[in-house]
Structure formats: C-alpha cells, structure tokens
N, C-alpha and C positions, 0 to 999 in steps of 0.2 A: 504493500499499499504505499502510495507517494507521501512524503512528508508534508506537513502544512506549509512550511517555508517554500517548498517547490510549487505548491498550488498558488500561493501569493505571487511567485515570480511569473507564473503562466498568466495569472490574472492581470498583472502589471504589463506583460508583453501585449496581451489582448487590448488593454486600455490604450497603450501607445499606438497600436495598429488602428484602432478606431479613430483616434485624434488625427493620424496621418491621412486616413481616408476622408475624414471631414474637411481637412485642408485641401486635399486634391479636388474634392467636390466644390469647394469654395472658388479655387482657382479656375476650374472648368467654367462655372457660372460666370465669373468675371471676364474670362477669355470670350465666351459667346456673346456677352453684353457688349464688350468693347468692339467686337467684330460688327455687330449690328449697328452700333453707334456710328462707326467709321463707314458704314454703307457696304461692308464686305459681306453680303449675305451668303455668298458661296463659301466662304471660309467659316462663317458662323455655323452654317449647316453641316460642313464637314466636321468641325470641331465637336459639335453636338452629337453627331453620329459615332465619332471615333474616340472621343475622349480627349483630354488635355495631354499633349506630349510635345516637348520641345523637338525631340528627335524626329517625330512624324511631321511636325510643322516644318522643320528644315528640309526634309525630303520633299515636301509638297511645295516648297519655295515660298512659305509664308513667313519666315523669320529672316 
C-alpha cells in the first residue's frame, strides 16, 4: 500500500498539471481573441481548431 506522503506527492503533481492546463487554456483564448481583433479570422479559426502552439504557429507562418 502506498505511503500517505506518496499520495500527497501525486495530488501535488495533479494540482500543478491542472494549473498548467488552465494557463494553456487562458493563452489559447487570448490567442484566438487577438486574432479576431486583428481581423485574421483564418488564423483564429485554425488556432481554435488545433490549440495554441508556437511550434505549429511557426510552421503555419503565423509567427
């Protein structure tokens, strides 16, 4: 049976991952909003469908 300390470590890792995913979601929303504001609906649609990724953005020529 795992020790209690190990369980808290796992909970802490899950908590960090949730916060990271929330931040990624916030950046995705900001990226889509910025694209719409700048009139780049094609990019906003692409980012909305594929998620925020600088690597993908650079390959698509949007950075």
